[in-house]
N, C-alpha and C positions, 0 to 999 in steps of 0.2 A: 375658504373651504367650509367654514361653519354655516354660511348661507346655503351652500349646496346641500349640506347634510340636512339642514332644517327643511329645505324645499322638498326633499325626497322622503321625509319621515312618514308621510301618508302612504307612500308606495310600499315601504317596508312593513307597515302595519297590515296591509292587504296580503302581502306575500308570506307573512310569517304564520299564517293559519296552518295548523297541522293537516297533513294529507290523510285521507282515508282510502281504503281499498286494499286489494290483495298485496300490492307491493309494500305498502306501509305496514301491513300486518306482519309480513315476512321480516321486515326490518326490525320491528318491535320485538318479535319472537326471538330473533337472533341476538338482539341487545340483551334480553333477559337471560338467554342461554350463556352468553359470554360472562355477564356479571355474576350469574350463579356459580360458574366455575371459578371465577376470580375470588369469590367469597370463600370458596373451599381451598384457596391458596394454590390453585392449579396454575402453572406458569404459562406464558403466552404461547410458546411453541406446542405445548401439550393441548392447549385449547384449539389450535389449528388442526391438530390431528383428530381430535374428538369430534369437532364440528364440521370438518372438511371445508374450511374457509381459509383464505390467504392470511398471511401474517399481518399485512397492512390492514385488512378488514378487521381482524381481531384488535389491533392497536387502536383503530378508529372508534370501535364500539367501547373499548376500555377507557378511552379518554372522555367520551360523552357521559354527561351526568343524566340521571333519570328524572 
């Protein structure tokens, strides 16, 4: 398995470049909104209500580091 991982490391380097464009900007903006609310100690369900996003989306953004 290590040989397979090493063989594809160049592929991952190409694929890991951050995307730019309207979709990436929206994602980034939502991430900041979620983390701003979490810093204010707003609970996840309240975040869903305020941002009109699903609970799973809020959880995903909450797990991701900046």
